[in-house]
C-alpha positions as CSV (number, residue, x, y, z in Angstrom):
1,X,139.0,85.8,138.9
2,X,142.4,87.0,137.6
3,X,145.8,85.5,136.9
4,X,148.5,87.5,138.6
5,X,151.4,88.6,136.8
6,X,155.1,87.9,138.2
7,X,156.6,91.0,140.0
8,X,157.7,93.7,137.9
9,X,161.7,94.1,138.4
10,X,160.9,97.8,138.5
11,X,159.8,99.7,141.9
12,X,156.1,100.0,142.3
13,X,153.1,97.9,142.6
14,X,152.8,94.9,140.9
15,X,150.2,94.7,138.2
16,X,147.8,91.7,137.7
17,X,147.0,90.5,134.0
18,X,143.3,90.4,133.2
19,X,141.4,87.2,132.9
20,X,141.1,85.8,129.6
21,X,138.1,83.2,129.2
22,X,140.1,82.0,125.9
23,X,143.0,80.8,127.8
24,X,142.1,79.0,130.7
25,X,144.0,75.6,131.4
26,X,140.9,73.7,130.2
27,X,140.5,76.0,126.8
28,X,144.1,75.8,126.1
29,X,144.2,72.0,126.4
30,X,141.1,71.8,124.0
31,X,142.7,74.1,121.4
32,X,146.0,72.1,121.6
33,X,143.8,68.7,121.6
34,X,141.8,70.0,118.4
35,X,145.0,71.5,116.7
36,X,146.8,67.8,117.1
37,X,143.7,66.0,115.9
38,X,143.2,68.3,112.6
39,X,146.7,68.2,111.7
40,X,146.8,64.2,112.3
41,X,143.4,63.4,111.2
42,X,142.1,65.8,108.8
43,X,145.1,67.8,107.0
44,X,146.8,64.6,105.1
45,X,143.0,63.9,103.8
46,X,141.2,67.0,103.2
47,X,141.9,67.3,99.5
48,X,140.9,63.9,99.0
49,X,137.5,64.6,100.7
50,X,137.2,67.7,98.6
51,X,137.6,65.5,95.6
52,X,135.0,63.0,96.9
53,X,132.6,65.6,98.0
54,X,132.1,64.5,101.6
55,X,133.8,63.4,104.6
56,X,133.8,60.0,105.7
57,X,131.3,58.8,108.3
58,X,134.5,57.1,110.1
59,X,135.8,60.5,111.0
60,X,133.0,61.5,113.0
61,X,133.5,58.4,115.1
62,X,137.4,59.1,115.4
63,X,136.3,62.8,116.6
64,X,134.1,61.6,118.9
65,X,136.5,59.1,120.4
66,X,139.3,62.4,120.7
67,X,136.5,64.3,122.8
68,X,135.7,66.8,120.1
69,X,132.4,66.0,118.6
70,X,130.3,66.8,121.7
71,X,132.1,70.2,122.9
72,X,129.2,72.6,123.8
73,X,126.5,70.0,124.6
74,X,125.8,68.8,128.1
75,X,127.1,65.6,129.4
76,X,123.5,64.7,130.2
77,X,122.6,64.4,126.8
78,X,125.8,62.8,125.8
79,X,128.3,65.4,125.3
80,X,131.7,66.8,126.6
81,X,129.9,70.0,128.3
82,X,131.2,73.4,127.9
83,X,129.6,76.6,126.5
84,X,129.6,78.4,123.1
85,X,133.3,79.9,123.9
86,X,134.6,76.4,124.0
87,X,132.8,75.7,120.8
88,X,134.4,78.7,119.4
89,X,137.6,77.9,120.4
90,X,137.3,74.4,119.0
91,X,136.2,76.1,115.5
92,X,139.2,78.4,116.0
93,X,141.9,75.4,116.5
94,X,140.5,73.4,113.3
95,X,140.5,76.0,111.0
96,X,143.7,77.8,111.7
97,X,145.4,74.2,112.2
98,X,144.6,73.6,108.5
99,X,141.2,72.7,108.5
100,X,138.3,74.7,106.5
101,X,134.9,76.1,106.9
102,X,133.5,73.4,104.8
103,X,135.1,70.6,107.0
104,X,133.2,72.3,110.2
105,X,130.0,72.4,108.0
106,X,130.3,68.5,107.4
107,X,131.8,67.3,110.9
108,X,130.1,69.6,113.1
109,X,126.5,69.8,111.3
110,X,124.8,68.3,114.7
111,X,125.6,71.7,115.8
112,X,122.7,72.9,113.9
113,X,120.6,69.9,114.0
114,X,120.6,69.1,117.6
115,X,120.2,72.0,119.8
116,X,116.2,72.1,119.0
117,X,116.1,68.6,120.5
118,X,118.2,69.7,123.4
119,X,116.5,73.1,124.1
120,X,113.2,71.3,124.1
121,X,113.9,68.7,126.5
122,X,115.7,71.3,129.0
123,X,112.9,73.6,129.1
124,X,110.1,70.9,129.5
125,X,111.3,67.5,129.8
126,X,109.2,64.5,129.1
127,X,109.0,61.1,128.1
128,X,108.7,62.1,124.6
129,X,111.6,64.4,124.6
130,X,113.9,62.1,126.7
131,X,113.2,59.3,124.0
132,X,114.2,61.5,121.4
133,X,117.6,62.7,123.0
134,X,118.3,58.8,123.5
135,X,117.5,58.2,119.9
136,X,119.3,61.0,118.3
137,X,121.2,63.2,120.4
138,X,123.5,60.5,122.1
139,X,123.9,58.1,119.3
140,X,125.2,61.4,116.9
141,X,127.2,62.8,119.5
142,X,129.1,59.3,119.7
143,X,129.8,59.6,116.2
144,X,127.4,56.8,115.2
145,X,124.8,58.4,113.2
146,X,124.8,62.0,111.1
147,X,122.0,64.5,111.5
148,X,121.2,67.6,109.6
149,X,118.7,70.9,109.8
150,X,115.9,71.2,107.2
151,X,114.7,74.6,107.0
152,X,115.4,76.4,103.9
153,X,112.9,75.4,100.7
154,X,113.2,76.3,96.9
155,X,112.4,79.8,96.7
156,X,112.3,80.4,100.1
157,X,115.3,81.6,101.5
158,X,115.3,83.5,104.7
159,X,111.7,83.7,105.0
160,X,111.2,80.9,107.7
161,X,107.9,82.3,108.8
162,X,106.6,81.7,105.0
163,X,108.1,78.1,104.7
164,X,105.3,75.5,102.9
165,X,106.1,71.8,103.5
166,X,103.2,70.7,105.4
167,X,102.7,67.9,108.3
168,X,98.9,67.2,108.7
169,X,98.1,64.9,111.6
170,X,96.8,61.6,111.2
171,X,96.7,59.3,113.9
172,X,99.6,58.5,115.5
173,X,101.5,60.0,112.8
174,X,102.3,63.4,110.7
175,X,102.0,63.0,106.8
176,X,104.5,65.5,105.5
177,X,104.7,66.7,101.9
178,X,106.9,69.6,100.4
179,X,110.4,70.0,99.8
180,X,113.8,71.4,101.0
181,X,117.2,72.6,99.4
182,X,120.4,73.5,100.4
183,X,120.4,71.1,103.2
184,X,124.1,70.6,104.6
185,X,124.9,66.8,105.1
186,X,121.8,66.0,103.8
187,X,123.2,63.2,101.4
188,X,124.8,61.5,104.2
189,X,122.4,62.2,107.2
190,X,120.4,59.7,108.9
191,X,117.9,61.8,109.9
192,X,116.6,65.4,109.4
193,X,115.4,67.9,111.9
194,X,112.7,69.6,109.6
195,X,110.6,72.7,109.9
196,X,107.0,71.8,109.0
197,X,103.7,73.6,109.0
198,X,101.4,72.0,111.3
199,X,99.0,75.3,111.5
200,X,97.8,78.4,110.0
201,X,100.1,80.7,107.9
202,X,102.7,82.7,109.6
203,X,105.2,81.6,112.4
204,X,102.6,80.3,114.7
205,X,102.0,77.5,112.3
206,X,105.3,75.9,112.4
207,X,106.5,72.6,114.2
208,X,109.8,70.5,114.0
209,X,109.8,67.1,113.2
210,X,112.5,64.7,113.1
211,X,112.1,62.8,110.0
212,X,114.4,59.4,109.4
213,X,116.1,58.7,106.3
214,X,114.7,55.7,104.5
215,X,111.0,56.4,105.3
216,X,108.8,55.5,102.5
217,X,108.4,59.0,100.4
218,X,111.6,60.6,101.6
219,X,113.9,60.9,99.1
220,X,117.3,62.8,98.3
221,X,116.6,64.2,95.0
222,X,120.0,65.4,94.1
223,X,123.6,66.1,95.5
224,X,124.3,69.8,94.8
225,X,127.6,70.9,93.0
226,X,128.7,74.2,94.8
227,X,131.3,76.9,94.5
228,X,133.1,75.9,97.5
229,X,132.6,73.8,100.7
230,X,133.4,70.7,98.5
231,X,133.8,68.3,101.4
232,X,130.6,69.3,102.8
233,X,127.7,67.3,101.0
234,X,124.6,69.5,100.5
235,X,121.2,68.0,99.1
236,X,117.7,68.7,97.7
237,X,115.0,66.7,99.8
238,X,111.4,65.8,98.7
239,X,108.9,64.5,100.9
240,X,105.8,62.7,99.0
241,X,103.3,61.8,101.9
242,X,106.0,60.7,104.4
243,X,104.5,59.2,107.6
244,X,106.4,60.3,110.5
245,X,105.4,59.2,114.2
246,X,104.1,62.0,116.2
247,X,106.5,60.8,118.8
248,X,109.0,62.8,116.7
249,X,107.5,66.0,117.3
250,X,110.2,68.3,118.8
251,X,108.5,70.2,122.0
252,X,105.0,71.4,121.2
253,X,103.2,71.8,117.9
254,X,103.7,75.2,116.7
255,X,106.7,75.8,118.7
256,X,108.9,75.5,115.8
257,X,109.7,79.3,114.8
258,X,110.9,80.0,118.4
259,X,113.1,77.2,118.6
260,X,114.8,77.8,115.1
261,X,115.1,81.4,116.1
262,X,116.7,80.7,119.5
263,X,119.3,78.5,117.6
264,X,119.8,81.3,114.9
265,X,122.0,83.3,116.9
266,X,124.5,80.5,117.9
267,X,124.8,79.5,113.9
268,X,125.5,83.3,113.3
269,X,128.1,83.3,116.1
270,X,129.7,80.3,114.7
271,X,129.9,81.7,111.1
272,X,131.4,84.7,112.1
273,X,134.1,83.0,114.2
274,X,134.8,80.6,110.9
275,X,134.9,83.7,109.3
276,X,137.8,85.4,111.1
277,X,139.6,81.9,111.7
278,X,139.9,81.7,107.9
279,X,140.9,85.3,107.6
280,X,143.7,84.4,110.5
281,X,144.4,81.1,108.6
282,X,145.2,83.1,105.1
283,X,147.0,85.6,106.8
284,X,149.3,83.0,108.2
285,X,150.0,81.3,104.7
286,X,150.3,84.8,103.1
287,X,153.2,85.6,105.3
288,X,155.0,82.2,105.2
289,X,154.8,82.3,101.4
290,X,155.8,86.2,101.4
291,X,159.2,85.5,103.3
292,X,159.8,82.4,101.4
293,X,159.1,83.6,97.7
294,X,161.6,85.6,96.1
295,X,161.0,88.1,93.5
296,X,164.0,89.8,91.7
297,X,166.6,88.5,94.1
298,X,164.7,89.7,97.3
299,X,161.7,88.3,99.3
300,X,158.6,89.2,98.7
301,X,158.1,90.4,102.1
302,X,160.7,92.9,101.8
303,X,158.4,95.1,99.4
304,X,156.7,97.6,101.1
305,X,153.3,97.3,99.2
306,X,153.1,93.5,100.6
307,X,154.2,94.6,104.0
308,X,151.2,97.1,103.9
309,X,148.9,94.6,102.5
310,X,149.6,91.8,105.5
311,X,149.2,95.1,108.2
312,X,145.7,95.6,106.7
313,X,145.1,92.0,106.7
314,X,146.0,91.6,110.2
315,X,143.9,94.6,111.1
316,X,141.0,93.4,109.3
317,X,141.4,90.2,111.2
318,X,142.0,91.3,114.6
319,X,139.3,93.7,115.1
320,X,136.6,91.2,113.7
321,X,138.2,88.6,116.2
322,X,137.9,91.1,119.0
323,X,134.5,92.1,118.1
324,X,133.0,88.4,117.7
325,X,134.9,87.3,120.9
326,X,133.2,90.1,122.8
327,X,129.6,88.7,121.3
328,X,130.6,85.0,122.2
329,X,131.4,86.0,125.5
330,X,127.8,88.0,126.2
331,X,126.1,84.6,124.6
332,X,127.8,82.5,126.9
333,X,127.0,84.9,129.9
334,X,123.2,84.6,128.7
335,X,123.5,81.0,128.4
336,X,124.7,81.0,132.2
337,X,121.7,83.0,133.1
338,X,122.9,86.8,133.3
339,X,120.6,89.3,133.0
340,X,121.2,90.5,129.2
341,X,118.8,91.5,126.6
342,X,118.5,88.7,124.0
343,X,117.0,90.7,121.2
344,X,119.9,93.1,121.5
345,X,122.5,90.1,121.5
346,X,120.5,89.0,118.1
347,X,121.8,92.1,116.7
348,X,125.1,92.0,118.2
349,X,125.6,88.3,116.6
350,X,124.1,89.7,113.3
351,X,127.0,92.4,113.4
352,X,129.8,90.2,114.3
353,X,128.9,87.8,111.5
354,X,128.8,90.6,108.8
355,X,131.9,92.3,110.1
356,X,133.9,89.1,110.5
357,X,132.4,88.0,106.7
358,X,133.7,91.5,105.4
359,X,137.0,90.8,107.2
360,X,137.4,86.9,105.6
361,X,136.3,88.3,102.0
362,X,139.2,91.1,102.3
363,X,142.0,89.1,103.6
364,X,141.2,85.7,101.4
365,X,141.1,88.0,98.5
366,X,144.7,89.5,99.5
367,X,146.2,86.2,100.3
368,X,145.3,84.7,96.8
369,X,146.9,87.8,95.3
370,X,150.1,87.8,97.5
371,X,150.2,84.0,96.3
372,X,150.2,85.3,92.7
373,X,149.4,82.5,90.0
374,X,149.9,79.4,92.7
375,X,147.3,81.0,94.4
376,X,144.8,80.2,91.6
377,X,145.8,76.5,91.6
378,X,143.7,74.1,93.3
379,X,147.0,72.5,95.2
380,X,146.9,76.2,96.9
381,X,145.4,76.0,100.3
382,X,144.6,79.9,99.9
383,X,142.4,78.9,96.6
384,X,140.1,76.5,98.7
385,X,139.5,79.1,101.4
386,X,138.8,81.7,98.8
387,X,135.8,79.3,97.3
388,X,134.9,78.6,101.0
389,X,134.4,82.3,102.2
390,X,131.9,82.8,99.7
391,X,129.3,81.0,101.5
392,X,129.7,83.1,104.8
393,X,128.0,85.9,104.0
394,X,124.7,84.0,102.6
395,X,124.3,80.8,104.8
396,X,122.7,81.3,108.5
397,X,121.0,84.8,107.0
398,X,122.4,86.9,104.1
399,X,124.4,89.7,104.9
400,X,121.6,92.2,103.7
401,X,118.9,90.2,106.0
402,X,121.3,90.9,108.9
403,X,121.4,94.5,108.0
404,X,117.7,94.6,108.3
405,X,117.7,92.9,111.4
406,X,120.3,95.1,113.2
407,X,118.3,98.2,111.8
408,X,115.3,97.1,113.4
409,X,116.8,96.4,116.7
410,X,118.6,99.8,116.9
411,X,115.5,101.7,115.6
412,X,117.2,103.1,112.3
């Protein structure tokens, strides 16, 4: 499918403009809707939410009411439909309209909490999987409940296969003992999609259980204070003999590692999009400030050193966006059934994440520098992005882990 450009005023054949998957009428409408919602419902309150350490639960309901919370999830499970391109368009719009990666983490935590349930149900629908969709997925996409994902353990980091939280079958329940840390939305969450060990050591012994907040023995040990992402609550969780209904098992016993790995690609792509979108927002803020700020009787933007900084910031942002969008489009094609190598796509997603994170780190630092003293103040938006950006090279797999994954796939 191509979009035809207007006839040229000069002699010669007309030229068709290439099809742009990111600018279809539907995605343009989605971008516009997300931009309006962000400016009206998020930007005026974001500073207060940063101070409070969380976003209000009502924001989830309002976002759902605006038709934005379920983007990327099938309509059959309560979502708005769309694929990874649509999710990326939404993420770009929220951040470039004045939101933040921390806001994305808090408001769209279901993007990492629910996909495993949906994937397991789609692959092998059962009465049990359908019940999980009805109990957890639909109300979360409606903004009525909040879910989180519990994988990381104290001392565990990226070693998913080495996790030690254990779930022992006892009749019609699993008894869970262990702990999780760095759990996004863990304070506010009504349930946690939790990686547990139901079998022997290694990746084959890992399963996923949905554990409800409020069960005896389940405790939020403490909310964690962080460098950035202040509006996104993060928790340390403890499980002391928690009895979880066996019906809350996601997929088959022992399938947890595969389900987690399948969703890591989407998470890494999301972080890459957050990174280049943050870079774009900081570039826009830096350009606006450089044009209005006067030094020694002239606009800051008139200084060659500043103009060159802005060019380098644009270069880094644009190349990261271009590469990441290519990976996003390949991920969408794979989801749609295209014959692509999923292992190579995993490496490409890791490379996109590392490249976009490096671009973001560079741009947010330069944005603060261009803003000068005001850039160091909490009242400055670039200060928040500077702090928030630091987690992007850690979450979803550290930069060093990503490089090791890429090296293995490339045969280096």
